[in-house]
N, C-alpha and C positions, 0 to 999 in steps of 0.2 A: 585392236590396240589394247594393251593391258592397262588396267586402272592403276593410278598412282598409289592408291591405298584401298584396301578391301578387308572385310572380316574373314577370319579363318575358323575352321572347325577343328580346334585342337592343334597339336604340333604337326602340321602338314609338312611332311618331309620334302615336298617339292621346293620348299622355300627355306634356304639356310638362314642361320642367325647372321646378323651384320658382322662385318670384319671387326676384330678386336684390335684397337690401336695399340701399338707397342709403347710401353711406358717404362718407368724406372723400376729397378728391383725393389720389392717391398712397398715402396710408396706409390707406384703406378703413376697416375697423373695428378696426384694431390698438390704438389708444389705449383704446377702450371695453372691448375684450376683455381687455386687460391690467389696467386700473384697476378695473373692476367687472363682471366677466364674467357673473355670474348675473343681475344686474339688467338688463344689456344684453340678455340673451337673453329675459328677461321682457318688456321693452319691445317687442322685435321680434316676439315671439309674439303680443302684443296687437294689433300692427299687421298682421302677415302670416299669422298662423295657425300650425298645428302643423308646417309645413315651409317653409324658406326657405334662401337661400344668403347667405353673407357672404364678403367678400374681405379678406385682409390681404396685405402685400407678398409676392408669390411663391406664394401659396396661396389656395385656395378651399375653403370648408367647406359641407357640406350639414347644416343644423341640424334635427334632429327633436326635437320637444318635446311635452309633454302626456302624459296617462295612456296613450294608445294607443302612444306611442313607448316609454314605460317597460315596458309589458306586452309589446311586440314584442321588446325587448331581453331581457326575462326569459324569454320562451317559446321563442325560436327558436335558441338556442345559436349555433353558428357558421354556420348556414345563410345568414344575411343579413349578419352583421357579423364581421369578422376583426380580431384584435389583432396577429397575426403580420404582420410587415412594417413596422409603425409604430415598433418599437423595435429595429430591426436594428443601427443604429449604437450605441445604448446597450448592447446585448448584446455587440457587438464590443469596446467600450471596457472591458467587464468581463472579456473574455477567456473567456466561457462558450460552450460549444457548445449549451447549452440554457438558456433564460431564461423563467421561468414566465409573465410577462406578455406575452411575445412568442411564445406558443404557442396553438394552438387544437385543438379536436377531441379525439380519443382520447388523443393524447400529452399534451395539456394536463391531461386528467382524471387520467391515471396519475401525472404529476408532482405534481399537487395532493395525490394520495393519499400520495405519499412525504413531502411537506412538512407535511401537516396535523397529524399527531400531535405534531410538534415545536413547533407553535404552539398547542397545544390549550388550551381554556378550563380544562379539568380541571387541567392542570399549573399554570396561573396561580393558580387558586383554592387550590391546595395551598401557595402561597407568600405569602399575604396579609400575614403579619407582616413578611416581607422587603420587600415593596413599600412598606408604611407606613414601615419603617425607612429606606429610601432617600429617601423624600419628606421625612421629618423631618430627615434629615441636611442637606438643602439648605435647608429652612425655617429651621433654626437659624442659618444664615449670612446670612439676609436682614436688612439693617441697619434697625433701628427708627429712624423719623424721617427716612428717606431714601427715594429711589425706586429701583425695580428695573425692568429691561426684562423684560416678561412672557414674550414668545416665547422669548427666550434662556433664561430660567429653566425654562420648560416643556420645551424641547428637551433640556436637560441631565437633568432628572428622568426624563422618559419614556425616553430612550435608556439610561440606567443601569438603570431598572426592567426593560426588555425583555431587555437583554443579561445582567443578573444572573440572571433567572429562566430564560431559554431557552438561554443559552450558558454561564453560570457565570463569565463574564469581562467585567466592566464596562469601558468604554472608557478610563478614566483620562485620561492626558494626550494621548491620541489624539483626544479629542472634537473639537477645533477642526479637525483634518485631515478627520475624517469629515464634518463640516458643510460645509466648503469643497468637498470632493470632490463631495458630493451636489448642492449648490447649483449649482456651475458646470456639472456634467454635465447637470442638468435644464434649465438655461437655454440651454445650447448645443445640446442634441440632442433635447429633448422639446418645451418650449414655444417654443423658438427666439427668445428675447428677447435673446440674446447671440450674436455670431458664433462660428463653430466654431474659429477660430484662437485663441480664449481658452483652449482645452484644450492649447495649446502653451506657455502662460505658465508661468514657474517656480513660481508659487504653486500652480497646479493640479497640476503634475507632482510637486512635493514632497508635496502632500496625497495624491495617488494612491499614491505610493511608500510613504508612512507607513500608509495604510489596508491595503495588501497586506502590509506588515510585521506589522501587528497580526493579520491573519487567519492568517498563517503561524505566529506565536507561539502563538496560541490553539490551532490545530490540532495543533501539535507538542507542546504541553503535554498535550493530551488523548491523543495517540497514545502518549506515554511511560507512561501508566497501564497496568497489566496489564488485559487484557480484562474480568476479573471485578470490577475496581474502577472501571470507567468508568461514571459515572452515566448513567442512561437519559435520552433527550431528543433534541434536534435533532442535536447532533454525533454521537451514537451512531447515529442513523438514517442520516445522511449517510455516515459512515465505513463502516458495514455495507454500504450500497448500493455505495459505491466499491470496497471490497475484494471484493465479489461480482461485479465487472465490470458494474455496472449501466449502463443505457442513458443515464441523465441526469447522472450524476456519474462520468465515465469517465476523467478525468485530473486532475492536480494543479490545473490552472487552473479546472476545473469545481468542484473541492472548495473552493478558496479563495474563489471568487465566491459560492458558497453560504453560506460562513461569514460573508462580508461582509454578507449579506442582513439579519440581525437588527439590525446596527448602523445600517442605513438605514431599517428598517421603519416606525418611528413618528415619524421626525425631522420630517416635514412634516405628516402626517395627524393622528396622535393628539396631537402637541404643539400643532399649530395649533388643534385642537378644544378642548384644555384651555385655551389662551390665550383663545379666544372665550368659554369657559365662565366664566372669571374676570371678563371684561368683563360678560357677560350677568347674572351673579348680582349684581354691584355696580350696574350700570346700571338693572336692572329690579327691584331691591329685594327679592331673595329670599335674600340671604346669611344673615340671622338665622333665617329660617324653616327653611332647610336645616340650619343649625347646631343648632337645637333638636332636629331629628329625629336627626341622626347622633350628637349627644352622648348622647342617651338610648338609642340602639340599638347603636352600634358602639364608642364610646369609654367603655365601662364595663367592669367586671371580667368577663372572659370574653365580651365582646360581639363581638369581631372574628372572626366566623364567616361562612361562605358563607350560612347560613340567615338570619342577621341582615342581611347585605348585601342579600339578596333582599327582605327586609321593608321596606327603606328606600324606600317608594313615592314619596315626594316627591322624594327624591334622584334616583331613576330617571327620574321625569317631567321633572325639570329638565334632566337629561342629554339626554333625547329632544327636548325643546324647543330646546335649544342646537343639536343636530344638525339639527333642522328649519330653524331660522332662519339658521344659520351653517354650512352644509355645506361641508366642505373637498374633497369629491369630488362637486361639483355637476354636473359634466358628464363624459361618457365618450367619449374619442376612439376611433374605429374606422375600418376600411376596408370599403367595400361589397363583400361576397363575390360578388355577382352583380347583374345589372340587376334592379331591382324598382320597384314603384309603391307610394307611401305617400300616402294621402289625395288620390289623383288626380294626383300628380306623380311624375315619373320620377327615379330615382337610378341613375346608371350604375355598372357594376362598376368597382372601383378608386377610386371617389370617396372623399375624406376626409370622414368623418361625425362630427359632434358630437351625441351624444344628451344632451339637457339633463335628466338624471334628477332634479336637485334643483329644477327649475322648478315641479313640482306642489306643492312645499311652500308655494308662495305663491298657490295658486289657492283662492279662498274656497269653492268647491264641496266641497273636501276638508278645508280648514282654515279655518273661519270667522274673519274678522278676522285674516288671515294676518300682517299687520305688527305684531301685538301679541304680545309675549312672555308666554305664559300657560301655566304648568305644569299647571293644572287640565285642559287639553285632553287630557292623557295619563294622567289618573287615571280610575277608575270614576266615573260610568258612561260617560264619553265615549270614552276610549281612541282618539283620532283617528288615532294613528299606525298602528293595526291595522285600522281600519274599512274602508278601501278598498285592497285588495291592489294594490300597484304605486305608490300615491301617495306613500308614505314610502320614500325610497331614498337615504339618506345614504352608503351604502357601495357604490353602484352596484348593478346587477342582472345576473342571468344567470350564466353559467359563470365569469366573472371577478370575481364578488362578492368583496370583500376577504377573504382567507384568514383573517385574524385578527379579523374583525368581532365575533364573540362575545366574544373576549378583550378587545378594545378597549373594549367597552361596560363591562365590569367594571373595567378599568383606569382608565377615566375616572371612574367612580363612586367608586372607592376613593381615587384621588388627589385629586379635588376635595373629597371628604369630609374628608380629612386636612388639606388647606389651610384649609378653612372652620373646622374644629375648632380649629386652632392659631393662625390669623392674623387680625388686623384689618387690612384693606386699604381703600384709598379711591382712586377715580378722581381724576386731577389736576383735572378740572372735572366738576361733576355732569352737564353736558349733553354730555360727550365722546361722540363716535361713532367706532367703529373703521372703518377702511377694509377692504375685502375684495379687495385686489389679489392678483395672482399673484406669490408670493414664495418658491418657484416655484409652489406650490399656493395657493389662497385662504387668507389668514391675516390677522390684525390687523397684521402687519408688525412689524419690530424697533423702530419708533418708539413702540409702545404701552407706556406705563409706568404703574405705580401707586405710591402712597405706602404705605409700611409704617407703620401706626399703632401696632401692638403685637403681642405674641404671648402665647399661653397654654400652660401645661403643657409647656413645652420647656426 
């Protein structure tokens, strides 16, 4: 039996390159990859199988998809796939000598070890009341009888939650600068839907200057505290590493770029998922069902505890189902670390690879009736998200699995629970469908709005 994947010694002619998927003249697959990337990958998977090539202007990608691809990504570390090199320009723009997502191997593992405690689930769960308070503060300002932009609202809530808990300094009036900085940077240097010269525009340069000003103010306010009065957490870990001459935070530029991290951390991923969640709960008719559970468990006297949050099984299942149907990290870009063969086709060293880790969410052999939003699939006895290892991969897989995945799961549960408990919302049309375009990661986009019908207990 031939192995699903194996290393090759150079361009072994026994193994051809994967089929090149037919695309549009000049544009190739650019429009489809931008407008509905995951669905496009599913369509091509059904036509070409678990490996194929696509072209966009100036670039060619080798797409690996299906359970074998997910398990390969999970099992092989940096033997076959590298992150380093993909984000060189992004790292340079941050002024960092080390950048976690642009590292591999032992150094990457050590830096994750440095960063992990600062983003720990334990620390987040110690601050449940604060997370709810942040959410309530924003909900109180949602205008009854009018519409709100959902993604904008979610980005504001999520960013303030993360920075309040892990840094102790919410963004305040720097928020718009943070969002502009991150959005323009991602579009120009990562997904490349904007030309690089946009990073010379005054709007970007001002946003970048303001973001670094915020980081410097945060770090200086922390440094002014006597060592025995500095609260433990991310800043304490970073500063201790810096002051000890650590390898990853070795100068002021490294320190400031590390401080900026939490302000960018959930801006697209967690906030995009929360926006999808609001849509999904309204569109698929589970809002009242989730409200009944969280009202009885969490929003009663003494109910807001970690133990009760874990008991909210329907809430957790609804979060899992949203992550399945609307994954914001549905594919993982990498570089081929060596020549290798996958399902009989050759991938050359240095090739740009897209691993479609979210594609398995829509394969009926793992999730029956995959186009149906169904929270029961994640409850006993089915527990489909756990049944087949590698099939459920909303936070990608392998050594670069999202550092805050565990925290994000609880953050999403608690935030949507608070919104459902306090707010009556409605889609502008009952049949409304969100788009899942790159903005810069898959999201409902800033055009998604809901009507605020009323609020409770605020």
